[in-house]
FIKOLZA-1660 file (N, C-alpha, C; in steps of 0.1 Angstrom, whole numbers, plus 5000, padded with zeros to 4 digits):
% residues 237
   i   px   py   pz ch aa at
   1 4875 5000 4974  A  X  N
   1 4869 4996 4962  A  X CA
   1 4878 4993 4951  A  X  C
   2 4890 5000 4951  A  X  N
   2 4900 4998 4941  A  X CA
   2 4905 4984 4942  A  X  C
   3 4908 4979 4954  A  X  N
   3 4913 4966 4956  A  X CA
   3 4903 4956 4951  A  X  C
   4 4890 4958 4954  A  X  N
   4 4879 4949 4949  A  X CA
   4 4879 4949 4934  A  X  C
   5 4881 4961 4928  A  X  N
   5 4880 4961 4913  A  X CA
   5 4892 4954 4907  A  X  C
   6 4904 4954 4914  A  X  N
   6 4915 4946 4909  A  X CA
   6 4912 4931 4909  A  X  C
   7 4906 4927 4920  A  X  N
   7 4902 4913 4921  A  X CA
   7 4892 4909 4910  A  X  C
   8 4882 4917 4909  A  X  N
   8 4871 4915 4899  A  X CA
   8 4877 4914 4885  A  X  C
   9 4886 4923 4882  A  X  N
   9 4892 4924 4868  A  X CA
   9 4901 4912 4865  A  X  C
  10 4909 4907 4875  A  X  N
  10 4917 4896 4873  A  X CA
  10 4908 4883 4870  A  X  C
  11 4897 4882 4878  A  X  N
  11 4889 4870 4876  A  X CA
  11 4881 4871 4863  A  X  C
  12 4875 4883 4860  A  X  N
  12 4866 4884 4849  A  X CA
  12 4873 4885 4835  A  X  C
  13 4885 4889 4835  A  X  N
  13 4892 4891 4823  A  X CA
  13 4903 4881 4820  A  X  C
  14 4903 4870 4828  A  X  N
  14 4913 4860 4826  A  X CA
  14 4913 4854 4812  A  X  C
  15 4901 4851 4807  A  X  N
  15 4900 4844 4794  A  X CA
  15 4900 4853 4782  A  X  C
  16 4899 4866 4784  A  X  N
  16 4898 4876 4773  A  X CA
  16 4910 4885 4772  A  X  C
  17 4917 4888 4782  A  X  N
  17 4928 4897 4782  A  X CA
  17 4942 4890 4784  A  X  C
  18 4950 4889 4773  A  X  N
  18 4963 4882 4774  A  X CA
  18 4972 4886 4786  A  X  C
  19 4972 4899 4789  A  X  N
  19 4980 4904 4800  A  X CA
  19 4975 4899 4813  A  X  C
  20 4962 4899 4815  A  X  N
  20 4956 4893 4827  A  X CA
  20 4959 4878 4828  A  X  C
  21 4957 4872 4817  A  X  N
  21 4960 4857 4817  A  X CA
  21 4974 4854 4821  A  X  C
  22 4984 4861 4816  A  X  N
  22 4998 4859 4819  A  X CA
  22 5000 4862 4834  A  X  C
  23 4994 4873 4839  A  X  N
  23 4996 4877 4853  A  X CA
  23 4990 4866 4862  A  X  C
  24 4979 4860 4859  A  X  N
  24 4973 4850 4867  A  X CA
  24 4980 4837 4866  A  X  C
  25 4985 4834 4854  A  X  N
  25 4992 4821 4852  A  X CA
  25 5006 4821 4859  A  X  C
  26 5013 4833 4860  A  X  N
  26 5026 4833 4865  A  X CA
  26 5027 4835 4880  A  X  C
  27 5016 4839 4886  A  X  N
  27 5017 4842 4900  A  X CA
  27 5004 4837 4907  A  X  C
  28 5006 4834 4920  A  X  N
  28 4995 4832 4929  A  X CA
  28 4992 4846 4936  A  X  C
  29 4979 4850 4936  A  X  N
  29 4975 4863 4941  A  X CA
  29 4968 4862 4954  A  X  C
  30 4972 4870 4964  A  X  N
  30 4965 4872 4976  A  X CA
  30 4960 4886 4977  A  X  C
  31 4947 4888 4978  A  X  N
  31 4941 4901 4978  A  X CA
  31 4933 4903 4991  A  X  C
  32 4938 4913 4998  A  X  N
  32 4931 4916 5011  A  X CA
  32 4924 4929 5010  A  X  C
  33 4911 4929 5010  A  X  N
  33 4904 4942 5007  A  X CA
  33 4907 4953 5017  A  X  C
  34 4908 4950 5030  A  X  N
  34 4912 4960 5040  A  X CA
  34 4918 4953 5052  A  X  C
  35 4927 4961 5059  A  X  N
  35 4935 4955 5070  A  X CA
  35 4929 4960 5083  A  X  C
  36 4921 4971 5083  A  X  N
  36 4917 4977 5096  A  X CA
  36 4901 4977 5096  A  X  C
  37 4895 4965 5099  A  X  N
  37 4880 4965 5098  A  X CA
  37 4873 4973 5108  A  X  C
  38 4878 4974 5120  A  X  N
  38 4871 4982 5130  A  X CA
  38 4872 4997 5127  A  X  C
  39 4884 5001 5122  A  X  N
  39 4885 5015 5118  A  X CA
  39 4876 5018 5106  A  X  C
  40 4876 5009 5097  A  X  N
  40 4868 5011 5085  A  X CA
  40 4853 5012 5088  A  X  C
  41 4848 5003 5097  A  X  N
  41 4834 5004 5101  A  X CA
  41 4831 5017 5108  A  X  C
  42 4841 5022 5116  A  X  N
  42 4839 5035 5122  A  X CA
  42 4837 5047 5113  A  X  C
  43 4844 5046 5101  A  X  N
  43 4842 5056 5091  A  X CA
  43 4828 5057 5085  A  X  C
  44 4821 5046 5086  A  X  N
  44 4807 5047 5081  A  X CA
  44 4797 5050 5092  A  X  C
  45 4800 5048 5104  A  X  N
  45 4791 5051 5115  A  X CA
  45 4793 5064 5122  A  X  C
  46 4805 5069 5122  A  X  N
  46 4808 5081 5131  A  X CA
  46 4817 5091 5124  A  X  C
  47 4829 5087 5119  A  X  N
  47 4838 5097 5114  A  X CA
  47 4844 5092 5101  A  X  C
  48 4839 5098 5090  A  X  N
  48 4842 5093 5076  A  X CA
  48 4857 5094 5074  A  X  C
  49 4865 5102 5081  A  X  N
  49 4879 5104 5078  A  X CA
  49 4888 5097 5089  A  X  C
  50 4882 5088 5097  A  X  N
  50 4889 5081 5107  A  X CA
  50 4901 5073 5101  A  X  C
  51 4913 5073 5107  A  X  N
  51 4925 5067 5101  A  X CA
  51 4929 5055 5109  A  X  C
  52 4929 5056 5123  A  X  N
  52 4935 5046 5131  A  X CA
  52 4926 5034 5133  A  X  C
  53 4931 5024 5141  A  X  N
  53 4921 5013 5145  A  X CA
  53 4913 5018 5157  A  X  C
  54 4907 5009 5164  A  X  N
  54 4898 5014 5175  A  X CA
  54 4903 5009 5188  A  X  C
  55 4916 5008 5190  A  X  N
  55 4923 5004 5202  A  X CA
  55 4919 5013 5214  A  X  C
  56 4915 5008 5225  A  X  N
  56 4913 5016 5237  A  X CA
  56 4926 5018 5244  A  X  C
  57 4931 5030 5244  A  X  N
  57 4944 5033 5249  A  X CA
  57 4943 5036 5264  A  X  C
  58 4950 5028 5272  A  X  N
  58 4950 5030 5286  A  X CA
  58 4955 5044 5291  A  X  C
  59 4947 5050 5300  A  X  N
  59 4952 5062 5306  A  X CA
  59 4948 5075 5298  A  X  C
  60 4940 5073 5287  A  X  N
  60 4936 5084 5279  A  X CA
  60 4923 5082 5273  A  X  C
  61 4915 5092 5269  A  X  N
  61 4903 5091 5262  A  X CA
  61 4905 5089 5247  A  X  C
  62 4917 5091 5243  A  X  N
  62 4920 5091 5228  A  X CA
  62 4921 5076 5224  A  X  C
  63 4914 5073 5213  A  X  N
  63 4913 5060 5208  A  X CA
  63 4921 5057 5196  A  X  C
  64 4927 5045 5194  A  X  N
  64 4933 5041 5182  A  X CA
  64 4948 5042 5181  A  X  C
  65 4953 5033 5173  A  X  N
  65 4967 5032 5169  A  X CA
  65 4968 5032 5154  A  X  C
  66 4977 5039 5148  A  X  N
  66 4979 5039 5134  A  X CA
  66 4986 5026 5129  A  X  C
  67 4978 5018 5123  A  X  N
  67 4984 5005 5118  A  X CA
  67 4996 5006 5109  A  X  C
  68 4997 5017 5102  A  X  N
  68 5008 5019 5093  A  X CA
  68 5020 5027 5100  A  X  C
  69 5020 5027 5113  A  X  N
  69 5032 5032 5121  A  X CA
  69 5036 5021 5131  A  X  C
  70 5030 5009 5130  A  X  N
  70 5032 4999 5141  A  X CA
  70 5040 4987 5137  A  X  C
  71 5045 4987 5124  A  X  N
  71 5053 4976 5120  A  X CA
  71 5067 4976 5126  A  X  C
  72 5072 4964 5128  A  X  N
  72 5084 4962 5136  A  X CA
  72 5097 4964 5128  A  X  C
  73 5098 4974 5120  A  X  N
  73 5111 4978 5113  A  X CA
  73 5113 4993 5115  A  X  C
  74 5123 4997 5122  A  X  N
  74 5126 5011 5125  A  X CA
  74 5114 5018 5131  A  X  C
  75 5107 5010 5140  A  X  N
  75 5095 5015 5146  A  X CA
  75 5099 5028 5155  A  X  C
  76 5091 5038 5154  A  X  N
  76 5092 5050 5162  A  X CA
  76 5105 5057 5159  A  X  C
  77 5111 5057 5147  A  X  N
  77 5123 5063 5145  A  X CA
  77 5122 5076 5136  A  X  C
  78 5109 5081 5135  A  X  N
  78 5107 5093 5128  A  X CA
  78 5093 5093 5121  A  X  C
  79 5086 5104 5121  A  X  N
  79 5074 5105 5113  A  X CA
  79 5063 5097 5120  A  X  C
  80 5064 5094 5133  A  X  N
  80 5053 5088 5140  A  X CA
  80 5053 5094 5154  A  X  C
  81 5043 5091 5162  A  X  N
  81 5041 5098 5175  A  X CA
  81 5039 5088 5186  A  X  C
  82 5043 5093 5198  A  X  N
  82 5041 5086 5211  A  X CA
  82 5028 5091 5218  A  X  C
  83 5021 5100 5211  A  X  N
  83 5009 5106 5217  A  X CA
  83 4997 5099 5212  A  X  C
  84 4989 5092 5221  A  X  N
  84 4978 5085 5217  A  X CA
  84 4967 5093 5210  A  X  C
  85 4967 5106 5211  A  X  N
  85 4958 5114 5205  A  X CA
  85 4962 5118 5190  A  X  C
  86 4974 5115 5187  A  X  N
  86 4979 5118 5173  A  X CA
  86 4974 5108 5163  A  X  C
  87 4972 5114 5151  A  X  N
  87 4968 5105 5139  A  X CA
  87 4978 5095 5136  A  X  C
  88 4991 5097 5139  A  X  N
  88 5002 5088 5136  A  X CA
  88 5007 5081 5149  A  X  C
  89 4999 5079 5159  A  X  N
  89 5003 5072 5171  A  X CA
  89 5008 5058 5168  A  X  C
  90 5020 5055 5172  A  X  N
  90 5027 5043 5168  A  X CA
  90 5024 5031 5177  A  X  C
  91 5016 5033 5188  A  X  N
  91 5013 5023 5197  A  X CA
  91 5023 5022 5208  A  X  C
  92 5021 5013 5218  A  X  N
  92 5030 5011 5229  A  X CA
  92 5042 5003 5226  A  X  C
  93 5042 4995 5215  A  X  N
  93 5053 4988 5210  A  X CA
  93 5051 4984 5196  A  X  C
  94 5061 4980 5189  A  X  N
  94 5060 4975 5175  A  X CA
  94 5051 4962 5175  A  X  C
  95 5042 4961 5166  A  X  N
  95 5033 4950 5164  A  X CA
  95 5025 4948 5177  A  X  C
  96 5021 4959 5183  A  X  N
  96 5011 4958 5194  A  X CA
  96 4997 4955 5189  A  X  C
  97 4995 4958 5176  A  X  N
  97 4981 4957 5171  A  X CA
  97 4979 4944 5163  A  X  C
  98 4967 4938 5164  A  X  N
  98 4965 4925 5158  A  X CA
  98 4964 4926 5143  A  X  C
  99 4959 4938 5138  A  X  N
  99 4956 4938 5123  A  X CA
  99 4968 4936 5115  A  X  C
 100 4978 4945 5116  A  X  N
 100 4990 4944 5107  A  X CA
 100 4999 4933 5112  A  X  C
 101 4998 4929 5125  A  X  N
 101 5006 4917 5129  A  X CA
 101 5002 4905 5122  A  X  C
 102 4989 4902 5121  A  X  N
 102 4985 4890 5113  A  X CA
 102 4989 4891 5099  A  X  C
 103 4988 4903 5093  A  X  N
 103 4993 4904 5079  A  X CA
 103 5008 4902 5078  A  X  C
 104 5015 4907 5087  A  X  N
 104 5030 4904 5087  A  X CA
 104 5033 4889 5088  A  X  C
 105 5026 4883 5097  A  X  N
 105 5028 4868 5099  A  X CA
 105 5024 4861 5086  A  X  C
 106 5014 4865 5080  A  X  N
 106 5010 4858 5067  A  X CA
 106 5021 4860 5057  A  X  C
 107 5026 4872 5056  A  X  N
 107 5037 4874 5046  A  X CA
 107 5049 4866 5050  A  X  C
 108 5053 4866 5062  A  X  N
 108 5065 4859 5067  A  X CA
 108 5064 4844 5065  A  X  C
 109 5052 4838 5066  A  X  N
 109 5050 4824 5064  A  X CA
 109 5046 4819 5051  A  X  C
 110 5045 4829 5041  A  X  N
 110 5042 4826 5027  A  X CA
 110 5054 4826 5019  A  X  C
 111 5058 4815 5014  A  X  N
 111 5071 4814 5007  A  X CA
 111 5072 4822 4994  A  X  C
 112 5083 4829 4991  A  X  N
 112 5086 4834 4978  A  X CA
 112 5076 4845 4974  A  X  C
 113 5073 4854 4983  A  X  N
 113 5064 4865 4979  A  X CA
 113 5072 4875 4970  A  X  C
 114 5066 4878 4959  A  X  N
 114 5073 4886 4949  A  X CA
 114 5070 4901 4949  A  X  C
 115 5058 4905 4953  A  X  N
 115 5055 4919 4952  A  X CA
 115 5044 4922 4963  A  X  C
 116 5043 4934 4967  A  X  N
 116 5034 4939 4977  A  X CA
 116 5029 4953 4974  A  X  C
 117 5016 4955 4974  A  X  N
 117 5011 4969 4972  A  X CA
 117 5002 4972 4983  A  X  C
 118 5004 4984 4990  A  X  N
 118 4995 4989 5000  A  X CA
 118 4988 5001 4994  A  X  C
 119 4975 4999 4992  A  X  N
 119 4967 5010 4985  A  X CA
 119 4962 5020 4996  A  X  C
 120 4965 5033 4993  A  X  N
 120 4961 5044 5002  A  X CA
 120 4953 5054 4994  A  X  C
 121 4946 5063 5002  A  X  N
 121 4941 5076 4996  A  X CA
 121 4948 5087 5004  A  X  C
 122 4952 5097 4997  A  X  N
 122 4952 5100 4983  A  X CA
 122 4964 5109 4980  A  X  C
 123 4967 5111 4967  A  X  N
 123 4977 5120 4963  A  X CA
 123 4985 5118 4950  A  X  C
 124 4981 5108 4942  A  X  N
 124 4988 5105 4930  A  X CA
 124 5003 5103 4932  A  X  C
 125 5006 5094 4941  A  X  N
 125 5019 5090 4945  A  X CA
 125 5022 5075 4944  A  X  C
 126 5034 5072 4939  A  X  N
 126 5037 5058 4938  A  X CA
 126 5050 5056 4946  A  X  C
 127 5050 5050 4958  A  X  N
 127 5060 5051 4967  A  X CA
 127 5066 5038 4971  A  X  C
 128 5080 5038 4972  A  X  N
 128 5087 5026 4976  A  X CA
 128 5095 5029 4988  A  X  C
 129 5102 5020 4995  A  X  N
 129 5110 5023 5007  A  X CA
 129 5122 5032 5002  A  X  C
 130 5127 5039 5012  A  X  N
 130 5124 5038 5026  A  X CA
 130 5114 5049 5030  A  X  C
 131 5106 5046 5041  A  X  N
 131 5098 5056 5047  A  X CA
 131 5105 5062 5059  A  X  C
 132 5113 5054 5066  A  X  N
 132 5119 5059 5079  A  X CA
 132 5130 5069 5077  A  X  C
 133 5135 5070 5065  A  X  N
 133 5146 5080 5063  A  X CA
 133 5147 5085 5049  A  X  C
 134 5150 5098 5047  A  X  N
 134 5153 5103 5034  A  X CA
 134 5168 5104 5031  A  X  C
 135 5176 5098 5040  A  X  N
 135 5190 5099 5038  A  X CA
 135 5196 5087 5032  A  X  C
 136 5188 5077 5029  A  X  N
 136 5192 5065 5022  A  X CA
 136 5181 5059 5014  A  X  C
 137 5185 5050 5005  A  X  N
 137 5175 5043 4997  A  X CA
 137 5179 5028 4997  A  X  C
 138 5169 5019 4994  A  X  N
 138 5172 5005 4994  A  X CA
 138 5182 5001 4983  A  X  C
 139 5189 4990 4984  A  X  N
 139 5199 4985 4975  A  X CA
 139 5193 4984 4960  A  X  C
 140 5181 4980 4959  A  X  N
 140 5175 4978 4945  A  X CA
 140 5166 4990 4941  A  X  C
 141 5169 5002 4947  A  X  N
 141 5161 5014 4945  A  X CA
 141 5159 5017 4930  A  X  C
 142 5169 5016 4922  A  X  N
 142 5168 5019 4907  A  X CA
 142 5159 5009 4901  A  X  C
 143 5160 4997 4905  A  X  N
 143 5151 4986 4899  A  X CA
 143 5136 4989 4903  A  X  C
 144 5134 4993 4915  A  X  N
 144 5121 4997 4920  A  X CA
 144 5115 5009 4912  A  X  C
 145 5124 5019 4909  A  X  N
 145 5120 5030 4902  A  X CA
 145 5116 5026 4887  A  X  C
 146 5124 5017 4881  A  X  N
 146 5122 5013 4868  A  X CA
 146 5108 5006 4867  A  X  C
 147 5105 4997 4876  A  X  N
 147 5092 4991 4877  A  X CA
 147 5081 5001 4879  A  X  C
 148 5083 5010 4888  A  X  N
 148 5073 5021 4891  A  X CA
 148 5070 5029 4879  A  X  C
 149 5080 5032 4871  A  X  N
 149 5078 5040 4859  A  X CA
 149 5070 5033 4849  A  X  C
 150 5072 5020 4848  A  X  N
 150 5063 5012 4838  A  X CA
 150 5049 5011 4844  A  X  C
 151 5047 5010 4857  A  X  N
 151 5034 5010 4863  A  X CA
 151 5026 5023 4860  A  X  C
 152 5033 5034 4864  A  X  N
 152 5026 5047 4862  A  X CA
 152 5024 5051 4848  A  X  C
 153 5032 5046 4839  A  X  N
 153 5030 5049 4824  A  X CA
 153 5018 5041 4820  A  X  C
 154 5016 5029 4824  A  X  N
 154 5004 5021 4821  A  X CA
 154 4991 5028 4826  A  X  C
 155 4992 5033 4838  A  X  N
 155 4981 5041 4845  A  X CA
 155 4978 5053 4836  A  X  C
 156 4988 5061 4832  A  X  N
 156 4986 5073 4825  A  X CA
 156 4979 5071 4812  A  X  C
 157 4982 5059 4805  A  X  N
 157 4976 5057 4792  A  X CA
 157 4961 5055 4793  A  X  C
 158 4956 5051 4804  A  X  N
 158 4941 5048 4805  A  X CA
 158 4933 5060 4806  A  X  C
 159 4935 5069 4815  A  X  N
 159 4927 5081 4817  A  X CA
 159 4936 5094 4818  A  X  C
 160 4949 5093 4816  A  X  N
 160 4957 5105 4816  A  X CA
 160 4962 5109 4830  A  X  C
 161 4959 5101 4840  A  X  N
 161 4964 5105 4853  A  X CA
 161 4979 5103 4855  A  X  C
 162 4985 5113 4862  A  X  N
 162 5000 5112 4863  A  X CA
 162 5003 5110 4878  A  X  C
 163 5012 5101 4881  A  X  N
 163 5017 5098 4894  A  X CA
 163 5032 5102 4896  A  X  C
 164 5035 5107 4907  A  X  N
 164 5049 5109 4911  A  X CA
 164 5055 5097 4917  A  X  C
 165 5067 5093 4914  A  X  N
 165 5073 5081 4919  A  X CA
 165 5086 5085 4928  A  X  C
 166 5089 5076 4937  A  X  N
 166 5101 5078 4945  A  X CA
 166 5099 5071 4959  A  X  C
 167 5108 5073 4968  A  X  N
 167 5107 5067 4981  A  X CA
 167 5097 5076 4990  A  X  C
 168 5091 5069 4999  A  X  N
 168 5081 5076 5008  A  X CA
 168 5087 5088 5014  A  X  C
 169 5099 5087 5021  A  X  N
 169 5105 5098 5028  A  X CA
 169 5109 5109 5019  A  X  C
 170 5113 5106 5007  A  X  N
 170 5118 5117 4998  A  X CA
 170 5107 5124 4991  A  X  C
 171 5097 5116 4987  A  X  N
 171 5086 5122 4979  A  X CA
 171 5075 5128 4988  A  X  C
 172 5072 5121 4999  A  X  N
 172 5061 5125 5007  A  X CA
 172 5065 5130 5021  A  X  C
 173 5069 5122 5030  A  X  N
 173 5074 5126 5043  A  X CA
 173 5080 5113 5050  A  X  C
 174 5087 5115 5061  A  X  N
 174 5092 5104 5068  A  X CA
 174 5081 5097 5076  A  X  C
 175 5081 5084 5075  A  X  N
 175 5071 5076 5081  A  X CA
 175 5077 5063 5086  A  X  C
 176 5081 5062 5098  A  X  N
 176 5087 5049 5103  A  X CA
 176 5076 5040 5108  A  X  C
 177 5080 5027 5108  A  X  N
 177 5070 5017 5112  A  X CA
 177 5060 5014 5102  A  X  C
 178 5062 5017 5089  A  X  N
 178 5052 5015 5079  A  X CA
 178 5054 5001 5072  A  X  C
 179 5043 4997 5066  A  X  N
 179 5043 4983 5060  A  X CA
 179 5053 4981 5050  A  X  C
 180 5055 4990 5041  A  X  N
 180 5064 4988 5029  A  X CA
 180 5078 4986 5034  A  X  C
 181 5083 4993 5044  A  X  N
 181 5097 4991 5049  A  X CA
 181 5098 4977 5055  A  X  C
 182 5089 4973 5063  A  X  N
 182 5090 4960 5069  A  X CA
 182 5089 4949 5058  A  X  C
 183 5080 4950 5049  A  X  N
 183 5078 4940 5039  A  X CA
 183 5091 4938 5031  A  X  C
 184 5097 4950 5028  A  X  N
 184 5110 4949 5020  A  X CA
 184 5121 4944 5028  A  X  C
 185 5123 4949 5040  A  X  N
 185 5136 4947 5048  A  X CA
 185 5135 4933 5056  A  X  C
 186 5123 4930 5061  A  X  N
 186 5122 4918 5069  A  X CA
 186 5115 4907 5061  A  X  C
 187 5105 4911 5053  A  X  N
 187 5098 4901 5045  A  X CA
 187 5105 4897 5033  A  X  C
 188 5116 4904 5029  A  X  N
 188 5124 4901 5018  A  X CA
 188 5117 4901 5005  A  X  C
 189 5108 4911 5003  A  X  N
 189 5100 4913 4991  A  X CA
 189 5106 4924 4983  A  X  C
 190 5112 4921 4971  A  X  N
 190 5119 4931 4964  A  X CA
 190 5111 4943 4959  A  X  C
 191 5098 4941 4957  A  X  N
 191 5090 4952 4952  A  X CA
 191 5078 4954 4962  A  X  C
 192 5081 4964 4971  A  X  N
 192 5072 4967 4982  A  X CA
 192 5067 4981 4980  A  X  C
 193 5055 4983 4978  A  X  N
 193 5050 4996 4973  A  X CA
 193 5038 5001 4980  A  X  C
 194 5037 5015 4981  A  X  N
 194 5025 5021 4985  A  X CA
 194 5020 5030 4974  A  X  C
 195 5007 5029 4971  A  X  N
 195 5001 5038 4960  A  X CA
 195 4991 5047 4967  A  X  C
 196 4994 5060 4966  A  X  N
 196 4984 5070 4971  A  X CA
 196 4975 5073 4959  A  X  C
 197 4963 5069 4959  A  X  N
 197 4954 5069 4947  A  X CA
 197 4949 5083 4944  A  X  C
 198 4939 5084 4935  A  X  N
 198 4933 5096 4931  A  X CA
 198 4928 5105 4943  A  X  C
 199 4928 5118 4941  A  X  N
 199 4923 5127 4950  A  X CA
 199 4908 5130 4947  A  X  C
 200 4900 5132 4958  A  X  N
 200 4887 5137 4956  A  X CA
 200 4886 5151 4953  A  X  C
 201 4874 5157 4952  A  X  N
 201 4873 5171 4948  A  X CA
 201 4870 5179 4961  A  X  C
 202 4859 5177 4968  A  X  N
 202 4856 5185 4980  A  X CA
 202 4866 5182 4991  A  X  C
 203 4870 5169 4992  A  X  N
 203 4880 5165 5001  A  X CA
 203 4889 5154 4994  A  X  C
 204 4902 5156 4995  A  X  N
 204 4911 5147 4987  A  X CA
 204 4909 5133 4991  A  X  C
 205 4905 5130 5003  A  X  N
 205 4904 5116 5007  A  X CA
 205 4891 5109 5004  A  X  C
 206 4881 5116 4999  A  X  N
 206 4868 5111 4996  A  X CA
 206 4866 5112 4980  A  X  C
 207 4867 5100 4974  A  X  N
 207 4866 5100 4959  A  X CA
 207 4851 5099 4955  A  X  C
 208 4847 5108 4946  A  X  N
 208 4833 5107 4942  A  X CA
 208 4830 5093 4936  A  X  C
 209 4818 5088 4938  A  X  N
 209 4815 5075 4933  A  X CA
 209 4817 5073 4918  A  X  C
 210 4815 5083 4910  A  X  N
 210 4817 5082 4895  A  X CA
 210 4832 5080 4891  A  X  C
 211 4841 5082 4901  A  X  N
 211 4855 5079 4898  A  X CA
 211 4860 5066 4902  A  X  C
 212 4852 5058 4908  A  X  N
 212 4856 5045 4913  A  X CA
 212 4860 5036 4902  A  X  C
 213 4852 5034 4892  A  X  N
 213 4855 5025 4881  A  X CA
 213 4867 5030 4873  A  X  C
 214 4867 5043 4869  A  X  N
 214 4879 5048 4862  A  X CA
 214 4892 5046 4869  A  X  C
 215 4892 5048 4882  A  X  N
 215 4904 5046 4890  A  X CA
 215 4907 5031 4890  A  X  C
 216 4898 5022 4891  A  X  N
 216 4900 5008 4891  A  X CA
 216 4906 5004 4877  A  X  C
 217 4901 5010 4867  A  X  N
 217 4906 5006 4853  A  X CA
 217 4920 5010 4851  A  X  C
 218 4925 5021 4856  A  X  N
 218 4939 5025 4855  A  X CA
 218 4948 5017 4864  A  X  C
 219 4943 5014 4876  A  X  N
 219 4951 5006 4885  A  X CA
 219 4953 4992 4880  A  X  C
 220 4943 4985 4875  A  X  N
 220 4945 4972 4870  A  X CA
 220 4955 4971 4858  A  X  C
 221 4955 4982 4850  A  X  N
 221 4964 4983 4839  A  X CA
 221 4978 4983 4845  A  X  C
 222 4981 4990 4856  A  X  N
 222 4994 4991 4862  A  X CA
 222 4998 4978 4868  A  X  C
 223 4988 4971 4875  A  X  N
 223 4991 4959 4882  A  X CA
 223 4995 4948 4873  A  X  C
 224 4989 4947 4862  A  X  N
 224 4993 4936 4853  A  X CA
 224 5007 4939 4846  A  X  C
 225 5010 4952 4845  A  X  N
 225 5024 4956 4840  A  X CA
 225 5034 4953 4851  A  X  C
 226 5031 4955 4863  A  X  N
 226 5040 4952 4874  A  X CA
 226 5042 4937 4874  A  X  C
 227 5032 4929 4873  A  X  N
 227 5034 4914 4873  A  X CA
 227 5043 4910 4861  A  X  C
 228 5041 4916 4849  A  X  N
 228 5049 4913 4838  A  X CA
 228 5064 4917 4841  A  X  C
 229 5066 4928 4847  A  X  N
 229 5080 4933 4850  A  X CA
 229 5087 4923 4860  A  X  C
 230 5080 4919 4870  A  X  N
 230 5086 4910 4880  A  X CA
 230 5088 4896 4874  A  X  C
 231 5079 4892 4865  A  X  N
 231 5081 4879 4859  A  X CA
 231 5094 4879 4849  A  X  C
 232 5095 4890 4842  A  X  N
 232 5107 4892 4833  A  X CA
 232 5120 4893 4842  A  X  C
 233 5119 4900 4853  A  X  N
 233 5131 4900 4861  A  X CA
 233 5135 4887 4867  A  X  C
 234 5125 4879 4871  A  X  N
 234 5127 4865 4875  A  X CA
 234 5134 4856 4865  A  X  C
 235 5129 4858 4853  A  X  N
 235 5134 4850 4842  A  X CA
 235 5148 4853 4838  A  X  C
 236 5152 4866 4841  A  X  N
 236 5165 4871 4837  A  X CA
 236 5176 4867 4848  A  X  C
 237 5171 4862 4859  A  X  N
 237 5181 4858 4869  A  X CA
 237 5188 4845 4866  A  X  C
% end
């Protein structure tokens, strides 16, 4: 719903909010509400906290591959599993799954992609590469941190929520085969980010409905600041 709120805000505030107007005028936006439709549907019919897709894994009764461990950059090099029953099962090979493979192909064949955000629940984290290792950071890490700081500052001004910034492996945990690493390293997108959004109360992964709009309000504030930062960086080149 946060992604839908971002789309709604960009469209509805184009004529009234100068920051939104600039963001829309300076960039073409591609907004994908969800990447794992089968897994998402399963969360509403059977298991609200289901994570993986619904792949039938040969030789086991365990179902699903973690789409965010199946990208073809440093696949299965840490923080992922070869066990089909694991929540972080990486699949039989990199890009074995159609969901993120189609997304990767879309990014690869779309020229001049400037930024990428993968929205997750939950944890108040703003993460950039690398996920596969905590022993190194990307060449433009300081630039990504500077942009991240502007984003989370804009978020904090709306409802006072504070996010921690840094690389996935350093701030959270090692996670190889994740989207942000591939998008940065193979897709050549300088600003490739994962945002772990607000935490719920009874369960951190289930946000109460009354928090959906406030979360959307703070995220769109950060998104337009990110767009302004990238545009300024482009103009400075």
